[in-house]
N, C-alpha and C positions, 0 to 999 in steps of 0.2 A: 932570072934568081932562085932560088928556094922562098917561100913563104913562109915566111915566119909563124904566120895564125896559124898557116894550117896544120905545120908540126905542131904548134901550140895547143892545138883540138886534138889530134889523133895523139899523142900522152894524156891530156885530162882524159879522152874517153876510154885508151886503155886503164887507167887506173881505177875511172867510174864503172867498168863492166867487170871488174875480180870481183869474184864473190865474196872474198875476205879483204877488206881494205889492208894496203901498204904494212899500217901501226894494225896488227891487231886487235882483233875485238878485247882479244885478253887482258891488253894492254891500256887498254880505253883509259880506265879508271886511273889505272899507274900513271901516266903519261898530263891528265888531267890532276893529279894532284903535286904532282912532282912541278906544273908553272908557280901551284903556290908556297911550293918550299924557298927552304933558304937558299940553300943550294940545289938551286935550279939545273943549271948546267952536269953535274954530280951525278941528280939525280938522272936526269933522261939521257945521258948513257951507260949508267945501270942498265936501265929500259932496255932505251937501243942494242947496248950487248949482251942483255937475255933474247933478243929477236931470233926466229929461223935465220939461218943463215944465205941463203938464200931472197929472203926482204933486208936484211941488211946490205946484199950488195946491189941490188936493186931502188934503193935510198941511197945509197953511194952514187951510185949513175944519175939519176935524181938529179939528187943535189951539184953537181959538175956542172949538167944542163944548165940549174937555175941559176947558175952561178954565171956560167956567161951571159945566159939573157940578160940578165940587170950590170953586168958590162956592160950591153948593149940597149941599158934605160934609153939613150937617148934618140936613138933610131926607132924605139918602140916605146909603149906608155906601162911596160911590165917596171912597177918598182921592186923593190924587196917585201913594201908592205901588199902590195896587189897581188903580187903571188903568192903571198903565206895568204892571203884570203879564199884563191880561190883553191890551190891546191891541200890548205889545212883542213878541209872540208870533208875533200873528197881522200884522203890517207888514212884520215883519224874520225872515227864518226862506228856509238853505240850500235851493238847486234841491233836493239830496236829503240827506235826513236820515241821520245815521250815529249810530254812538256815538260816535266819536271828535269829532265836530259837536256833537255831544248833552252831552259833558262833559268839551268845551275854553270851551265859553261860557254853562254853568249857573255860575248863582250860586255 
């Protein structure tokens, strides 16, 4: 059979190796601000629509894959929350990490 952990590791490695995250450096602050907005879903939709087309298509494929993984949650330990923690910091990060950005955006 297929080793799900190997596939997950390859997907993570791919996104880590990108020179710019899937959710671009330019959109980082907008994503962070949207999390605190009263219309969070609407703001996220606007930011997503403004992203480069390739990034949107790639995100759609990734989210489809991750939704399949969560449906198999009983076979794996990959809950939606765990996947968000792992992939969130890979897909969205500031251009330059600083103590201020770490403290400002940590859960």
